[in-house]
All heavy atoms as a GROMACS GRO file, in nm:
protein
  562
    1MET      N    1  -1.078  -3.916  -1.504
    1MET     CA    2  -1.017  -3.786  -1.511
    1MET      C    3  -0.880  -3.786  -1.442
    1MET      O    4  -0.785  -3.729  -1.495
    1MET     CB    5  -1.107  -3.683  -1.443
    1MET     CG    6  -1.062  -3.541  -1.463
    1MET     SD    7  -1.048  -3.494  -1.634
    1MET     CE    8  -1.156  -3.357  -1.639
    2LYS      N    9  -0.867  -3.849  -1.325
    2LYS     CA   10  -0.738  -3.854  -1.257
    2LYS      C   11  -0.632  -3.924  -1.340
    2LYS      O   12  -0.515  -3.888  -1.338
    2LYS     CB   13  -0.753  -3.922  -1.120
    2LYS     CG   14  -0.825  -3.838  -1.020
    2LYS     CD   15  -0.814  -3.896  -0.885
    2LYS     CE   16  -0.886  -3.805  -0.786
    2LYS     NZ   17  -0.823  -3.804  -0.657
    3ARG      N   18  -0.672  -4.027  -1.414
    3ARG     CA   19  -0.578  -4.099  -1.497
    3ARG      C   20  -0.523  -4.008  -1.607
    3ARG      O   21  -0.406  -4.010  -1.636
    3ARG     CB   22  -0.646  -4.220  -1.559
    3ARG     CG   23  -0.554  -4.306  -1.639
    3ARG     CD   24  -0.621  -4.432  -1.689
    3ARG     NE   25  -0.530  -4.501  -1.778
    3ARG     CZ   26  -0.570  -4.591  -1.862
    3ARG    NH1   27  -0.695  -4.625  -1.872
    3ARG    NH2   28  -0.485  -4.652  -1.940
    4ARG      N   29  -0.607  -3.929  -1.666
    4ARG     CA   30  -0.567  -3.835  -1.770
    4ARG      C   31  -0.469  -3.726  -1.712
    4ARG      O   32  -0.367  -3.697  -1.775
    4ARG     CB   33  -0.687  -3.764  -1.828
    4ARG     CG   34  -0.651  -3.674  -1.946
    4ARG     CD   35  -0.772  -3.608  -2.010
    4ARG     NE   36  -0.863  -3.710  -2.056
    4ARG     CZ   37  -0.992  -3.687  -2.075
    4ARG    NH1   38  -1.045  -3.572  -2.049
    4ARG    NH2   39  -1.071  -3.784  -2.117
    5GLU      N   40  -0.498  -3.678  -1.594
    5GLU     CA   41  -0.409  -3.582  -1.530
    5GLU      C   42  -0.274  -3.643  -1.499
    5GLU      O   43  -0.172  -3.578  -1.519
    5GLU     CB   44  -0.474  -3.528  -1.400
    5GLU     CG   45  -0.595  -3.440  -1.425
    5GLU     CD   46  -0.670  -3.406  -1.296
    5GLU    OE1   47  -0.616  -3.433  -1.187
    5GLU    OE2   48  -0.781  -3.352  -1.308
    6ARG      N   49  -0.275  -3.764  -1.451
    6ARG     CA   50  -0.150  -3.837  -1.418
    6ARG      C   51  -0.070  -3.859  -1.546
    6ARG      O   52   0.053  -3.840  -1.549
    6ARG     CB   53  -0.184  -3.969  -1.349
    6ARG     CG   54  -0.063  -4.054  -1.320
    6ARG     CD   55   0.013  -4.006  -1.204
    6ARG     NE   56   0.116  -4.106  -1.171
    6ARG     CZ   57   0.233  -4.074  -1.131
    6ARG    NH1   58   0.266  -3.952  -1.109
    6ARG    NH2   59   0.323  -4.170  -1.103
    7THR      N   60  -0.136  -3.899  -1.653
    7THR     CA   61  -0.067  -3.919  -1.780
    7THR      C   62  -0.004  -3.791  -1.830
    7THR      O   63   0.111  -3.788  -1.872
    7THR     CB   64  -0.165  -3.974  -1.886
    7THR    OG1   65  -0.216  -4.102  -1.839
    7THR    CG2   66  -0.096  -3.994  -2.022
    8ARG      N   67  -0.077  -3.680  -1.820
    8ARG     CA   68  -0.022  -3.550  -1.860
    8ARG      C   69   0.100  -3.513  -1.778
    8ARG      O   70   0.201  -3.467  -1.829
    8ARG     CB   71  -0.127  -3.445  -1.849
    8ARG     CG   72  -0.077  -3.304  -1.888
    8ARG     CD   73  -0.190  -3.202  -1.880
    8ARG     NE   74  -0.138  -3.070  -1.905
    8ARG     CZ   75  -0.130  -3.011  -2.024
    8ARG    NH1   76  -0.167  -3.077  -2.131
    8ARG    NH2   77  -0.082  -2.890  -2.036
    9GLN      N   78   0.090  -3.536  -1.644
    9GLN     CA   79   0.204  -3.507  -1.554
    9GLN      C   80   0.327  -3.587  -1.597
    9GLN      O   81   0.438  -3.534  -1.604
    9GLN     CB   82   0.165  -3.536  -1.411
    9GLN     CG   83   0.278  -3.508  -1.313
    9GLN     CD   84   0.247  -3.555  -1.174
    9GLN    OE1   85   0.183  -3.657  -1.151
    9GLN    NE2   86   0.292  -3.478  -1.076
   10LEU      N   87   0.308  -3.714  -1.622
   10LEU     CA   88   0.422  -3.799  -1.660
   10LEU      C   89   0.485  -3.757  -1.792
   10LEU      O   90   0.607  -3.756  -1.807
   10LEU     CB   91   0.379  -3.946  -1.668
   10LEU     CG   92   0.343  -4.009  -1.532
   10LEU    CD1   93   0.287  -4.149  -1.553
   10LEU    CD2   94   0.459  -4.009  -1.437
   11ILE      N   95   0.402  -3.715  -1.890
   11ILE     CA   96   0.449  -3.668  -2.018
   11ILE      C   97   0.531  -3.538  -1.996
   11ILE      O   98   0.638  -3.523  -2.053
   11ILE     CB   99   0.335  -3.648  -2.115
   11ILE    CG1  100   0.278  -3.786  -2.158
   11ILE    CG2  101   0.380  -3.569  -2.239
   11ILE    CD1  102   0.147  -3.779  -2.233
   12GLU      N  103   0.478  -3.450  -1.914
   12GLU     CA  104   0.549  -3.324  -1.887
   12GLU      C  105   0.685  -3.349  -1.819
   12GLU      O  106   0.785  -3.284  -1.852
   12GLU     CB  107   0.463  -3.231  -1.805
   12GLU     CG  108   0.344  -3.175  -1.880
   12GLU     CD  109   0.247  -3.093  -1.794
   12GLU    OE1  110   0.257  -3.098  -1.671
   12GLU    OE2  111   0.159  -3.030  -1.850
   13LEU      N  112   0.687  -3.441  -1.725
   13LEU     CA  113   0.810  -3.474  -1.654
   13LEU      C  114   0.912  -3.536  -1.752
   13LEU      O  115   1.032  -3.505  -1.749
   13LEU     CB  116   0.785  -3.567  -1.535
   13LEU     CG  117   0.709  -3.502  -1.420
   13LEU    CD1  118   0.669  -3.608  -1.318
   13LEU    CD2  119   0.789  -3.391  -1.356
   14GLY      N  120   0.865  -3.619  -1.842
   14GLY     CA  121   0.952  -3.675  -1.945
   14GLY      C  122   1.009  -3.564  -2.034
   14GLY      O  123   1.124  -3.569  -2.075
   15GLY      N  124   0.928  -3.464  -2.062
   15GLY     CA  125   0.973  -3.347  -2.137
   15GLY      C  126   1.087  -3.276  -2.067
   15GLY      O  127   1.180  -3.226  -2.132
   16LEU      N  128   1.078  -3.268  -1.936
   16LEU     CA  129   1.188  -3.201  -1.860
   16LEU      C  130   1.314  -3.283  -1.869
   16LEU      O  131   1.425  -3.224  -1.883
   16LEU     CB  132   1.146  -3.182  -1.714
   16LEU     CG  133   1.030  -3.084  -1.689
   16LEU    CD1  134   0.991  -3.086  -1.542
   16LEU    CD2  135   1.066  -2.947  -1.734
   17VAL      N  136   1.304  -3.412  -1.864
   17VAL     CA  137   1.424  -3.498  -1.878
   17VAL      C  138   1.488  -3.472  -2.016
   17VAL      O  139   1.610  -3.458  -2.029
   17VAL     CB  140   1.388  -3.645  -1.859
   17VAL    CG1  141   1.501  -3.738  -1.898
   17VAL    CG2  142   1.348  -3.673  -1.714
   18ALA      N  143   1.405  -3.464  -2.118
   18ALA     CA  144   1.455  -3.442  -2.252
   18ALA      C  145   1.514  -3.299  -2.263
   18ALA      O  146   1.622  -3.280  -2.323
   18ALA     CB  147   1.342  -3.457  -2.354
   19LYS      N  148   1.447  -3.199  -2.205
   19LYS     CA  149   1.494  -3.062  -2.214
   19LYS      C  150   1.631  -3.047  -2.147
   19LYS      O  151   1.715  -2.968  -2.193
   19LYS     CB  152   1.395  -2.968  -2.148
   19LYS     CG  153   1.439  -2.822  -2.155
   19LYS     CD  154   1.326  -2.729  -2.116
   19LYS     CE  155   1.365  -2.585  -2.121
   19LYS     NZ  156   1.418  -2.541  -2.249
   20ALA      N  157   1.655  -3.120  -2.041
   20ALA     CA  158   1.783  -3.117  -1.972
   20ALA      C  159   1.893  -3.193  -2.046
   20ALA      O  160   2.004  -3.200  -2.001
   20ALA     CB  161   1.765  -3.175  -1.831
   21ASP      N  162   1.860  -3.246  -2.163
   21ASP     CA  163   1.949  -3.322  -2.249
   21ASP      C  164   1.999  -3.452  -2.183
   21ASP      O  165   2.103  -3.510  -2.220
   21ASP     CB  166   2.075  -3.241  -2.290
   21ASP     CG  167   2.041  -3.135  -2.394
   21ASP    OD1  168   1.945  -3.157  -2.473
   21ASP    OD2  169   2.110  -3.033  -2.396
   22LEU      N  170   1.926  -3.501  -2.081
   22LEU     CA  171   1.970  -3.623  -2.012
   22LEU      C  172   1.959  -3.744  -2.104
   22LEU      O  173   2.037  -3.840  -2.084
   22LEU     CB  174   1.889  -3.641  -1.886
   22LEU     CG  175   1.916  -3.541  -1.774
   22LEU    CD1  176   1.826  -3.564  -1.656
   22LEU    CD2  177   2.062  -3.546  -1.733
   23ILE      N  178   1.869  -3.746  -2.196
   23ILE     CA  179   1.854  -3.866  -2.283
   23ILE      C  180   1.978  -3.874  -2.371
   23ILE      O  181   2.043  -3.980  -2.377
   23ILE     CB  182   1.725  -3.853  -2.364
   23ILE    CG1  183   1.602  -3.855  -2.272
   23ILE    CG2  184   1.717  -3.968  -2.468
   23ILE    CD1  185   1.474  -3.817  -2.339
   24GLU      N  186   2.015  -3.765  -2.433
   24GLU     CA  187   2.130  -3.765  -2.523
   24GLU      C  188   2.261  -3.781  -2.445
   24GLU      O  189   2.346  -3.861  -2.483
   24GLU     CB  190   2.136  -3.637  -2.604
   24GLU     CG  191   2.245  -3.634  -2.706
   24GLU     CD  192   2.239  -3.512  -2.794
   24GLU    OE1  193   2.130  -3.472  -2.837
   24GLU    OE2  194   2.348  -3.458  -2.823
   25LEU      N  195   2.274  -3.711  -2.336
   25LEU     CA  196   2.398  -3.713  -2.259
   25LEU      C  197   2.427  -3.849  -2.194
   25LEU      O  198   2.543  -3.886  -2.171
   25LEU     CB  199   2.396  -3.605  -2.148
   25LEU     CG  200   2.405  -3.462  -2.201
   25LEU    CD1  201   2.374  -3.365  -2.084
   25LEU    CD2  202   2.544  -3.437  -2.260
   26THR      N  203   2.322  -3.926  -2.169
   26THR     CA  204   2.340  -4.060  -2.107
   26THR      C  205   2.328  -4.173  -2.210
   26THR      O  206   2.339  -4.289  -2.171
   26THR     CB  207   2.236  -4.084  -1.996
   26THR    OG1  208   2.106  -4.085  -2.053
   26THR    CG2  209   2.245  -3.978  -1.886
   27GLY      N  210   2.307  -4.139  -2.335
   27GLY     CA  211   2.287  -4.243  -2.436
   27GLY      C  212   2.157  -4.319  -2.408
   27GLY      O  213   2.149  -4.439  -2.436
   28ASP      N  214   2.057  -4.250  -2.356
   28ASP     CA  215   1.927  -4.307  -2.321
   28ASP      C  216   1.940  -4.424  -2.224
   28ASP      O  217   1.862  -4.521  -2.226
   28ASP     CB  218   1.852  -4.350  -2.449
   28ASP     CG  219   1.703  -4.367  -2.423
   28ASP    OD1  220   1.652  -4.328  -2.318
   28ASP    OD2  221   1.634  -4.428  -2.512
   29ASP      N  222   2.040  -4.416  -2.134
   29ASP     CA  223   2.060  -4.520  -2.032
   29ASP      C  224   1.969  -4.488  -1.916
   29ASP      O  225   1.998  -4.398  -1.834
   29ASP     CB  226   2.209  -4.520  -1.990
   29ASP     CG  227   2.241  -4.633  -1.894
   29ASP    OD1  228   2.152  -4.672  -1.817
   29ASP    OD2  229   2.354  -4.684  -1.898
   30ARG      N  230   1.861  -4.562  -1.904
   30ARG     CA  231   1.760  -4.533  -1.805
   30ARG      C  232   1.808  -4.558  -1.661
   30ARG      O  233   1.765  -4.492  -1.567
   30ARG     CB  234   1.634  -4.606  -1.836
   30ARG     CG  235   1.591  -4.558  -1.973
   30ARG     CD  236   1.474  -4.594  -2.027
   30ARG     NE  237   1.464  -4.544  -2.164
   30ARG     CZ  238   1.355  -4.563  -2.229
   30ARG    NH1  239   1.255  -4.628  -2.177
   30ARG    NH2  240   1.346  -4.518  -2.352
   31GLY      N  241   1.901  -4.648  -1.649
   31GLY     CA  242   1.962  -4.674  -1.518
   31GLY      C  243   2.038  -4.551  -1.466
   31GLY      O  244   2.031  -4.514  -1.351
   32VAL      N  245   2.111  -4.488  -1.559
   32VAL     CA  246   2.186  -4.367  -1.525
   32VAL      C  247   2.089  -4.253  -1.493
   32VAL      O  248   2.108  -4.182  -1.392
   32VAL     CB  249   2.282  -4.325  -1.640
   32VAL    CG1  250   2.343  -4.190  -1.611
   32VAL    CG2  251   2.391  -4.428  -1.660
   33ILE      N  252   1.986  -4.236  -1.573
   33ILE     CA  253   1.891  -4.130  -1.550
   33ILE      C  254   1.820  -4.151  -1.414
   33ILE      O  255   1.808  -4.055  -1.334
   33ILE     CB  256   1.786  -4.122  -1.662
   33ILE    CG1  257   1.858  -4.077  -1.792
   33ILE    CG2  258   1.673  -4.024  -1.626
   33ILE    CD1  259   1.773  -4.085  -1.919
   34LEU      N  260   1.782  -4.272  -1.384
   34LEU     CA  261   1.720  -4.301  -1.254
   34LEU      C  262   1.818  -4.275  -1.142
   34LEU      O  263   1.783  -4.217  -1.038
   34LEU     CB  264   1.669  -4.444  -1.248
   34LEU     CG  265   1.600  -4.483  -1.114
   34LEU    CD1  266   1.485  -4.389  -1.082
   34LEU    CD2  267   1.555  -4.628  -1.119
   35GLY      N  268   1.943  -4.315  -1.161
   35GLY     CA  269   2.048  -4.288  -1.060
   35GLY      C  270   2.062  -4.141  -1.033
   35GLY      O  271   2.079  -4.101  -0.917
   36LEU      N  272   2.060  -4.056  -1.136
   36LEU     CA  273   2.065  -3.912  -1.120
   36LEU      C  274   1.948  -3.864  -1.036
   36LEU      O  275   1.967  -3.780  -0.949
   36LEU     CB  276   2.064  -3.845  -1.256
   36LEU     CG  277   2.187  -3.854  -1.340
   36LEU    CD1  278   2.157  -3.814  -1.484
   36LEU    CD2  279   2.298  -3.768  -1.284
   37LEU      N  280   1.832  -3.913  -1.063
   37LEU     CA  281   1.711  -3.870  -0.992
   37LEU      C  282   1.715  -3.919  -0.844
   37LEU      O  283   1.677  -3.845  -0.753
   37LEU     CB  284   1.587  -3.918  -1.062
   37LEU     CG  285   1.564  -3.860  -1.204
   37LEU    CD1  286   1.450  -3.930  -1.273
   37LEU    CD2  287   1.542  -3.712  -1.195
   38VAL      N  288   1.762  -4.039  -0.823
   38VAL     CA  289   1.776  -4.091  -0.688
   38VAL      C  290   1.879  -4.007  -0.609
   38VAL      O  291   1.857  -3.976  -0.489
   38VAL     CB  292   1.818  -4.242  -0.689
   38VAL    CG1  293   1.856  -4.291  -0.556
   38VAL    CG2  294   1.699  -4.323  -0.745
   39GLU      N  295   1.987  -3.970  -0.676
   39GLU     CA  296   2.087  -3.886  -0.612
   39GLU      C  297   2.029  -3.750  -0.576
   39GLU      O  298   2.054  -3.695  -0.466
   39GLU     CB  299   2.209  -3.867  -0.704
   39GLU     CG  300   2.321  -3.792  -0.642
   39GLU     CD  301   2.392  -3.867  -0.534
   39GLU    OE1  302   2.388  -3.991  -0.530
   39GLU    OE2  303   2.455  -3.802  -0.449
   40ALA      N  304   1.948  -3.692  -0.663
   40ALA     CA  305   1.882  -3.566  -0.636
   40ALA      C  306   1.790  -3.580  -0.518
   40ALA      O  307   1.782  -3.494  -0.429
   40ALA     CB  308   1.808  -3.516  -0.758
   41ALA      N  309   1.713  -3.687  -0.511
   41ALA     CA  310   1.621  -3.712  -0.401
   41ALA      C  311   1.698  -3.726  -0.269
   41ALA      O  312   1.653  -3.671  -0.165
   41ALA     CB  313   1.538  -3.837  -0.426
   42ALA      N  314   1.811  -3.790  -0.272
   42ALA     CA  315   1.895  -3.802  -0.150
   42ALA      C  316   1.943  -3.666  -0.105
   42ALA      O  317   1.943  -3.636   0.017
   42ALA     CB  318   2.015  -3.893  -0.176
   43THR      N  319   1.979  -3.579  -0.200
   43THR     CA  320   2.020  -3.443  -0.164
   43THR      C  321   1.905  -3.366  -0.099
   43THR      O  322   1.925  -3.293  -0.005
   43THR     CB  323   2.067  -3.368  -0.290
   43THR    OG1  324   2.180  -3.438  -0.343
   43THR    CG2  325   2.105  -3.223  -0.259
   44LEU      N  326   1.782  -3.389  -0.150
   44LEU     CA  327   1.665  -3.320  -0.091
   44LEU      C  328   1.631  -3.371   0.047
   44LEU      O  329   1.557  -3.306   0.119
   44LEU     CB  330   1.547  -3.333  -0.187
   44LEU     CG  331   1.563  -3.260  -0.321
   44LEU    CD1  332   1.443  -3.288  -0.412
   44LEU    CD2  333   1.579  -3.109  -0.296
   45ARG      N  334   1.682  -3.486   0.084
   45ARG     CA  335   1.660  -3.540   0.218
   45ARG      C  336   1.771  -3.498   0.314
   45ARG      O  337   1.769  -3.532   0.431
   45ARG     CB  338   1.654  -3.693   0.213
   45ARG     CG  339   1.529  -3.745   0.146
   45ARG     CD  340   1.525  -3.899   0.154
   45ARG     NE  341   1.416  -3.950   0.074
   45ARG     CZ  342   1.431  -3.996  -0.050
   45ARG    NH1  343   1.550  -4.002  -0.107
   45ARG    NH2  344   1.328  -4.039  -0.119
   46SER      N  345   1.868  -3.427   0.262
   46SER     CA  346   1.986  -3.389   0.342
   46SER      C  347   1.974  -3.247   0.399
   46SER      O  348   1.877  -3.175   0.370
   46SER     CB  349   2.114  -3.400   0.260
   46SER     OG  350   2.123  -3.291   0.167
   47GLU      N  351   2.074  -3.211   0.475
   47GLU     CA  352   2.080  -3.077   0.531
   47GLU      C  353   2.099  -2.969   0.422
   47GLU      O  354   2.071  -2.852   0.447
   47GLU     CB  355   2.191  -3.066   0.638
   47GLU     CG  356   2.163  -3.150   0.760
   47GLU     CD  357   2.277  -3.141   0.859
   47GLU    OE1  358   2.369  -3.061   0.841
   47GLU    OE2  359   2.273  -3.221   0.954
   48ALA      N  360   2.146  -3.009   0.306
   48ALA     CA  361   2.171  -2.916   0.198
   48ALA      C  362   2.045  -2.885   0.117
   48ALA      O  363   2.051  -2.817   0.017
   48ALA     CB  364   2.278  -2.973   0.105
   49ARG      N  365   1.932  -2.935   0.159
   49ARG     CA  366   1.807  -2.923   0.086
   49ARG      C  367   1.776  -2.781   0.036
   49ARG      O  368   1.758  -2.761  -0.083
   49ARG     CB  369   1.690  -2.976   0.172
   49ARG     CG  370   1.556  -2.953   0.106
   49ARG     CD  371   1.439  -2.989   0.203
   49ARG     NE  372   1.313  -2.948   0.148
   49ARG     CZ  373   1.242  -3.022   0.066
   49ARG    NH1  374   1.285  -3.142   0.028
   49ARG    NH2  375   1.127  -2.980   0.019
   50GLU      N  376   1.767  -2.687   0.127
   50GLU     CA  377   1.725  -2.552   0.091
   50GLU      C  378   1.824  -2.486  -0.004
   50GLU      O  379   1.784  -2.420  -0.102
   50GLU     CB  380   1.703  -2.469   0.214
   50GLU     CG  381   1.581  -2.515   0.297
   50GLU     CD  382   1.454  -2.523   0.219
   50GLU    OE1  383   1.424  -2.435   0.136
   50GLU    OE2  384   1.381  -2.624   0.236
   51ARG      N  385   1.951  -2.499   0.023
   51ARG     CA  386   2.054  -2.442  -0.064
   51ARG      C  387   2.047  -2.501  -0.204
   51ARG      O  388   2.052  -2.432  -0.303
   51ARG     CB  389   2.192  -2.462  -0.002
   51ARG     CG  390   2.303  -2.403  -0.084
   51ARG     CD  391   2.440  -2.421  -0.017
   51ARG     NE  392   2.477  -2.562   0.000
   51ARG     CZ  393   2.530  -2.638  -0.099
   51ARG    NH1  394   2.554  -2.586  -0.216
   51ARG    NH2  395   2.562  -2.762  -0.076
   52GLN      N  396   2.030  -2.632  -0.209
   52GLN     CA  397   2.027  -2.702  -0.341
   52GLN      C  398   1.899  -2.665  -0.416
   52GLN      O  399   1.902  -2.645  -0.536
   52GLN     CB  400   2.038  -2.854  -0.321
   52GLN     CG  401   2.068  -2.925  -0.447
   52GLN     CD  402   2.203  -2.884  -0.506
   52GLN    OE1  403   2.304  -2.890  -0.436
   52GLN    NE2  404   2.207  -2.846  -0.630
   53LEU      N  405   1.786  -2.657  -0.346
   53LEU     CA  406   1.661  -2.617  -0.412
   53LEU      C  407   1.675  -2.478  -0.474
   53LEU      O  408   1.629  -2.455  -0.587
   53LEU     CB  409   1.545  -2.619  -0.314
   53LEU     CG  410   1.482  -2.753  -0.281
   53LEU    CD1  411   1.378  -2.737  -0.171
   53LEU    CD2  412   1.416  -2.813  -0.407
   54THR      N  413   1.736  -2.389  -0.400
   54THR     CA  414   1.757  -2.251  -0.450
   54THR      C  415   1.841  -2.255  -0.578
   54THR      O  416   1.808  -2.191  -0.678
   54THR     CB  417   1.823  -2.163  -0.344
   54THR    OG1  418   1.734  -2.156  -0.234
   54THR    CG2  419   1.849  -2.023  -0.397
   55LEU      N  420   1.954  -2.330  -0.576
   55LEU     CA  421   2.039  -2.340  -0.692
   55LEU      C  422   1.968  -2.402  -0.811
   55LEU      O  423   1.972  -2.347  -0.920
   55LEU     CB  424   2.163  -2.424  -0.655
   55LEU     CG  425   2.260  -2.455  -0.766
   55LEU    CD1  426   2.327  -2.326  -0.814
   55LEU    CD2  427   2.364  -2.556  -0.721
   56TRP      N  428   1.900  -2.513  -0.789
   56TRP     CA  429   1.828  -2.579  -0.896
   56TRP      C  430   1.714  -2.494  -0.951
   56TRP      O  431   1.690  -2.493  -1.071
   56TRP     CB  432   1.775  -2.715  -0.851
   56TRP     CG  433   1.880  -2.819  -0.830
   56TRP    CD1  434   2.004  -2.824  -0.886
   56TRP    CD2  435   1.868  -2.938  -0.750
   56TRP    NE1  436   2.071  -2.940  -0.844
   56TRP    CE2  437   1.989  -3.007  -0.761
   56TRP    CE3  438   1.766  -2.987  -0.669
   56TRP    CZ2  439   2.011  -3.128  -0.695
   56TRP    CZ3  440   1.791  -3.107  -0.603
   56TRP    CH2  441   1.910  -3.177  -0.616
   57ARG      N  442   1.647  -2.423  -0.863
   57ARG     CA  443   1.536  -2.338  -0.908
   57ARG      C  444   1.591  -2.226  -1.000
   57ARG      O  445   1.531  -2.196  -1.105
   57ARG     CB  446   1.466  -2.276  -0.786
   57ARG     CG  447   1.336  -2.204  -0.821
   57ARG     CD  448   1.263  -2.164  -0.694
   57ARG     NE  449   1.208  -2.281  -0.625
   57ARG     CZ  450   1.242  -2.318  -0.502
   57ARG    NH1  451   1.333  -2.251  -0.432
   57ARG    NH2  452   1.186  -2.429  -0.446
   58ARG      N  453   1.702  -2.168  -0.966
   58ARG     CA  454   1.765  -2.062  -1.047
   58ARG      C  455   1.805  -2.118  -1.184
   58ARG      O  456   1.780  -2.057  -1.288
   58ARG     CB  457   1.885  -2.000  -0.979
   58ARG     CG  458   1.848  -1.911  -0.864
   58ARG     CD  459   1.977  -1.858  -0.798
   58ARG     NE  460   1.943  -1.787  -0.678
   58ARG     CZ  461   2.026  -1.770  -0.576
   58ARG    NH1  462   2.149  -1.817  -0.582
   58ARG    NH2  463   1.989  -1.702  -0.470
   59ARG      N  464   1.872  -2.233  -1.182
   59ARG     CA  465   1.914  -2.295  -1.308
   59ARG      C  466   1.795  -2.332  -1.393
   59ARG      O  467   1.799  -2.311  -1.518
   59ARG     CB  468   1.999  -2.419  -1.280
   59ARG     CG  469   2.134  -2.387  -1.230
   59ARG     CD  470   2.217  -2.512  -1.212
   59ARG     NE  471   2.347  -2.478  -1.162
   59ARG     CZ  472   2.435  -2.567  -1.114
   59ARG    NH1  473   2.403  -2.695  -1.109
   59ARG    NH2  474   2.553  -2.529  -1.069
   60GLY      N  475   1.692  -2.384  -1.332
   60GLY     CA  476   1.573  -2.421  -1.408
   60GLY      C  477   1.504  -2.300  -1.468
   60GLY      O  478   1.461  -2.304  -1.585
   61LYS      N  479   1.497  -2.194  -1.394
   61LYS     CA  480   1.436  -2.072  -1.445
   61LYS      C  481   1.513  -2.021  -1.566
   61LYS      O  482   1.454  -1.984  -1.667
   61LYS     CB  483   1.433  -1.966  -1.338
   61LYS     CG  484   1.363  -1.837  -1.378
   61LYS     CD  485   1.361  -1.736  -1.270
   61LYS     CE  486   1.297  -1.606  -1.321
   61LYS     NZ  487   1.303  -1.501  -1.224
   62ARG      N  488   1.646  -2.020  -1.556
   62ARG     CA  489   1.728  -1.977  -1.670
   62ARG      C  490   1.708  -2.068  -1.791
   62ARG      O  491   1.702  -2.020  -1.906
   62ARG     CB  492   1.875  -1.973  -1.631
   62ARG     CG  493   1.910  -1.852  -1.546
   62ARG     CD  494   2.060  -1.828  -1.536
   62ARG     NE  495   2.132  -1.942  -1.487
   62ARG     CZ  496   2.167  -1.963  -1.357
   62ARG    NH1  497   2.135  -1.873  -1.268
   62ARG    NH2  498   2.232  -2.068  -1.322
   63ALA      N  499   1.696  -2.199  -1.768
   63ALA     CA  500   1.677  -2.293  -1.879
   63ALA      C  501   1.541  -2.271  -1.945
   63ALA      O  502   1.531  -2.273  -2.069
   63ALA     CB  503   1.688  -2.435  -1.828
   64PHE      N  504   1.439  -2.244  -1.866
   64PHE     CA  505   1.307  -2.216  -1.926
   64PHE      C  506   1.309  -2.088  -2.006
   64PHE      O  507   1.253  -2.077  -2.116
   64PHE     CB  508   1.201  -2.201  -1.817
   64PHE     CG  509   1.141  -2.333  -1.776
   64PHE    CD1  510   1.136  -2.370  -1.642
   64PHE    CD2  511   1.082  -2.419  -1.867
   64PHE    CE1  512   1.083  -2.489  -1.602
   64PHE    CE2  513   1.024  -2.540  -1.829
   64PHE     CZ  514   1.024  -2.575  -1.694
   65GLU      N  515   1.376  -1.986  -1.955
   65GLU     CA  516   1.387  -1.856  -2.026
   65GLU      C  517   1.466  -1.869  -2.156
   65GLU      O  518   1.436  -1.803  -2.252
   65GLU     CB  519   1.446  -1.753  -1.934
   65GLU     CG  520   1.356  -1.712  -1.822
   65GLU     CD  521   1.423  -1.627  -1.716
   65GLU    OE1  522   1.545  -1.608  -1.721
   65GLU    OE2  523   1.351  -1.581  -1.624
   66ALA      N  524   1.566  -1.958  -2.157
   66ALA     CA  525   1.648  -1.973  -2.273
   66ALA      C  526   1.574  -2.040  -2.387
   66ALA      O  527   1.587  -2.003  -2.502
   66ALA     CB  528   1.774  -2.056  -2.238
   67ALA      N  529   1.495  -2.140  -2.355
   67ALA     CA  530   1.415  -2.213  -2.458
   67ALA      C  531   1.296  -2.280  -2.390
   67ALA      O  532   1.308  -2.392  -2.341
   67ALA     CB  533   1.504  -2.317  -2.525
   68PRO      N  534   1.182  -2.211  -2.386
   68PRO     CA  535   1.064  -2.267  -2.319
   68PRO      C  536   1.023  -2.401  -2.379
   68PRO      O  537   1.040  -2.423  -2.499
   68PRO     CB  538   0.956  -2.163  -2.343
   68PRO     CG  539   1.027  -2.037  -2.382
   68PRO     CD  540   1.156  -2.081  -2.444
   69ILE      N  541   0.969  -2.485  -2.297
   69ILE     CA  542   0.914  -2.616  -2.344
   69ILE      C  543   0.789  -2.588  -2.427
   69ILE      O  544   0.704  -2.512  -2.385
   69ILE     CB  545   0.881  -2.710  -2.225
   69ILE    CG1  546   1.012  -2.752  -2.157
   69ILE    CG2  547   0.804  -2.828  -2.272
   69ILE    CD1  548   0.988  -2.845  -2.040
   70GLU      N  549   0.780  -2.653  -2.538
   70GLU     CA  550   0.663  -2.635  -2.623
   70GLU      C  551   0.552  -2.726  -2.577
   70GLU      O  552   0.571  -2.835  -2.535
   70GLU     CB  553   0.699  -2.669  -2.768
   70GLU     CG  554   0.806  -2.577  -2.825
   70GLU     CD  555   0.843  -2.615  -2.965
   70GLU    OE1  556   0.770  -2.686  -3.031
   70GLU    OE2  557   0.952  -2.572  -3.008
   71ALA      N  558   0.429  -2.672  -2.581
   71ALA     CA  559   0.313  -2.746  -2.535
   71ALA      C  560   0.261  -2.839  -2.642
   71ALA      O  561   0.284  -2.824  -2.758
   71ALA     CB  562   0.203  -2.651  -2.492
   0.00000   0.00000   0.00000
């Protein structure tokens, strides 16, 4: 059961990468996409964490409202 849940989580996260247009915008360059995610993780480890989370949460909410991810 845990394996199925983990697989679903990974598929959903991949959907978020696609929804953000990162695949198209980077030419499906996985090194660039990973670099973006590593940079975001570094920001979350910094003093700017709360401010950045608030900004990203707002942007994410607007993106979901504009075009919800299909199940």
